[in-house]
Every structure is written in C-alpha cells, then in structure tokens.
C-alpha positions in Angstrom: 0.0 0.0 0.0 1.1 3.6 -0.6 0.3 6.8 1.2 0.0 10.4 0.2 1.5 11.4 3.5 5.0 12.7 3.3 7.5 12.8 6.1 9.4 16.0 7.1 12.3 16.1 9.6 13.2 19.5 11.1 16.8 19.4 12.4 17.5 22.5 14.5 20.0 23.8 17.0 23.4 25.4 17.2 23.8 29.1 17.9 20.7 30.4 19.7 21.0 33.8 18.1 19.2 32.6 15.0 16.3 31.3 17.1 16.2 27.9 15.5 13.2 26.6 17.5 11.0 29.6 17.2 11.6 30.1 13.5 11.4 26.5 12.4 8.2 26.1 14.6 6.6 28.8 12.5 6.8 26.5 9.4 5.5 23.3 11.1 1.7 24.2 10.7 2.3 25.0 7.0 4.0 21.6 6.4 1.2 19.8 8.3 -1.4 21.6 6.3 0.3 20.3 3.1 0.1 16.7 4.3 3.4 16.2 6.0 4.0 14.4 9.3 6.6 16.5 11.0 9.3 15.3 13.4 11.9 17.5 15.0 15.4 16.7 16.2 17.8 18.9 18.2 20.7 16.6 17.9 22.8 16.1 14.8 23.0 12.4 15.7 19.8 12.0 13.7 22.0 12.1 10.6 23.6 8.9 11.8 20.3 7.0 11.1 20.7 6.3 7.4 17.4 4.4 7.2 15.5 7.3 8.8 16.9 9.8 6.4 16.1 7.6 3.4 12.5 7.3 4.6 12.2 11.1 4.9 10.8 13.2 2.1 12.1 16.6 3.3 14.8 17.6 5.8 14.5 21.2 7.0 17.8 22.2 8.5 18.1 25.2 10.9 21.5 24.7 12.6 24.0 27.5 12.8 27.7 26.8 13.4 28.4 23.5 15.2 30.3 20.5 14.1 29.1 17.7 11.8 31.0 14.4 11.7 32.0 12.8 8.4 29.5 10.0 8.9 26.7 12.5 9.5 27.6 14.6 6.5 28.0 11.6 4.2 24.7 10.0 5.3 22.9 13.3 4.6 24.5 13.6 1.2 23.6 10.0 0.4 20.0 10.5 1.4 19.6 13.6 -0.8 21.3 11.9 -3.7 18.7 9.2 -3.4 15.7 11.7 -3.4 15.3 13.1 0.1 14.8 16.9 -0.1 16.9 19.4 1.9 15.9 23.0 2.6 16.8 25.8 4.9 17.4 29.5 5.3 20.1 31.9 6.5 22.8 30.6 8.8 20.8 27.5 9.5 21.9 26.1 6.2 24.9 28.1 4.9 26.7 29.2 8.2 27.2 25.7 9.6 29.9 23.1 9.8 33.4 23.1 8.4 32.9 20.3 6.1 33.6 20.5 2.3 31.2 17.7 1.5 28.3 19.4 3.2 28.9 22.7 1.4 29.2 20.9 -1.9 25.7 19.5 -1.2 24.1 22.8 -0.3 26.0 24.8 -3.0 27.1 27.7 -0.9 28.9 28.9 2.2 28.5 32.0 4.4 31.5 34.3 4.5 30.5 37.6 6.1 27.8 40.2 6.5 28.1 43.9 7.1 27.5 44.9 10.8 23.9 45.1 11.9 20.7 45.1 9.9 20.0 47.4 7.0 17.6 47.8 4.1 18.5 46.0 0.9 16.7 44.9 -2.1 16.3 41.3 -3.2 16.0 41.1 -7.0 14.4 38.1 -8.7 16.0 37.0 -11.9 13.7 37.7 -14.8 14.9 34.7 -16.7 13.8 32.5 -13.8 10.4 34.1 -13.3 8.6 30.9 -14.1 10.4 28.9 -11.4 7.7 27.7 -8.9 9.6 29.2 -6.0 9.4 32.7 -7.2 6.7 32.7 -9.9 4.4 35.7 -9.6 6.5 37.5 -7.1 8.3 40.8 -7.5 11.5 42.3 -6.2 11.3 43.3 -2.5 13.2 45.0 0.3 14.2 43.5 3.6 15.7 45.1 6.8 18.0 42.4 8.0 21.5 40.9 7.6 22.8 40.8 4.1 24.9 37.7 3.4 28.1 37.5 1.4 28.4 33.9 0.2 30.7 31.7 -1.8 28.7 29.5 -4.2 28.9 26.5 -6.5 28.6 27.4 -10.2 26.1 24.6 -10.6 23.4 26.2 -8.4 20.3 27.7 -10.0 20.2 31.3 -8.7 16.6 32.7 -8.4 17.3 35.9 -6.6 20.3 38.2 -5.9 21.3 41.1 -3.6 23.9 43.8 -4.4 26.7 45.0 -2.2 27.7 48.6 -3.0 31.2 49.5 -3.7 33.1 50.6 -0.6 36.6 51.5 0.7 37.7 47.9 0.0 35.8 47.0 -3.2 36.0 49.3 -6.2 32.7 48.1 -7.8 29.4 46.7 -6.7 29.1 42.9 -6.1 26.0 41.0 -7.1 25.5 38.1 -4.7 23.1 35.1 -4.8 20.4 35.4 -2.2 18.1 32.5 -3.1 19.0 29.4 -5.0 18.1 25.8 -5.7 20.1 22.8 -6.9 19.7 19.2 -7.7 22.0 16.5 -6.1 21.4 13.2 -7.8 17.7 12.5 -7.5 17.3 15.0 -4.6 16.6 18.7 -4.5 18.1 21.4 -2.3 16.6 24.9 -1.6 18.6 27.7 0.1 17.5 31.2 1.1 20.0 33.5 2.8 17.2 35.5 4.3 15.9 34.8 7.8 18.1 36.0 10.6 15.1 36.8 12.8 11.4 35.9 13.0 10.1 39.1 11.6 12.1 38.7 8.4 9.3 36.2 7.5 6.7 38.8 8.1 7.7 40.1 4.6 5.1 38.4 2.4 7.6 37.5 -0.3 10.1 36.0 2.1 7.4 33.8 3.7 6.0 32.8 0.4 9.3 31.9 -1.3 10.5 30.0 1.7 7.3 27.9 1.9 7.5 27.3 -1.8 11.1 26.3 -1.4 10.3 23.7 1.2 7.6 22.1 -1.1 9.9 22.3 -4.2 12.7 20.5 -2.4 10.5 17.7 -1.0 10.4 14.4 -2.7 
C-alpha cells in the first residue's frame, strides 16, 4: 500500500541567536497543512540514522555553526542523492559546519555580513520568473542581515542582492540570495534571508520559503 502522507524532519540547533526553534516552529503548521507528518530533532546524531533519512521526504535544517561528523555529512548527502529533499534559510543552512562535502551539497557557504541590519533589495532573476519558488513574485526590500556567500557554479540562482562599492571594493558585487540545486535524485533549496522571526513577516520572504520547502521535497 502507498500513502500520500510525506515525512518531514526538522533538524534544529546550534547558535541560539538565529532562534532555530522559534523560526522552524513557525513553518510546522504549514507543512502539516500540506500533508506532512513532522518530526523534530535537536541533535545532529539524527544524521547517523541512514534508514530514517532515506525514509524522509524533506529535511528542513536550521542549525548554525556547530560540528558535523564525516559519517553524519556523508549520510545526509547519500539520502539527498537518493531523493530526500533538503531545505533551509540563512545561517541554518549556509553558516554551519566546516565540512567541504556538506557545502558541496548545499551549493554555498556564508563568509560575512556587514554589521547590523540594513535595508537592501532582493531582486528576482527575470529569466527564472517561471520557477515555482518565485513565480508571480516581485523584487522586495528587507531590513536584516545581508549575506556575502561563496557559491557553487552549478546552483540555479533565483534571486540576488547587491553590495555597494566601498573602501575595499571598487565596484558593486551581485550576490546570490536564493537558489536551488539538484543533487542526484534530490533537490536542495537555500535562502540566505531569515536571521530573525520578523524577516518572515515580509510576504515575499514567507512565500518563497514555503514554496522552497515544497519544491525541495520528494
């Protein structure tokens, strides 16, 4: 027998400044309304259970900093390669772990952000306007951290943000802000937006994040 119910696993923890429990909890009702059973784990040891990962349709990771073991990282990559979806936002997915295999999986790594929060525009790529994560949305402004990231050339960039020229850089830099990628049979969604709960009060941020979770899921 088969079931239409999908399984989501929320893995959260690490640095408390990103409020991993509060923010990830805000997406649990959405996932349940879309037919997911939702489990949570506040221990990276869950990545040691290869069978559990293989049976999961979507892993939502919200874990800043911390250390992942080689076994945990490899199990996660194997699960995604076989079809398990992986999704996350901000530091919970790009500012975590010093593991090259993990960052190859997600397609990007946080490097820095200017001090504090400031207004900046997130621009959606016109040539990707038909992507289900951003379809029908327009450019928008957020007041939060702006992430400088290093990214894999194989990611599918959906939105960017621009850093102005400054005393160190003689010209503006356009930086990926939202992207997706495939990894074998699996899908990965990453948004760099989401330092604090009210970032998700911006309708476009909430919408593209929810869509990203669904897009990544098996």
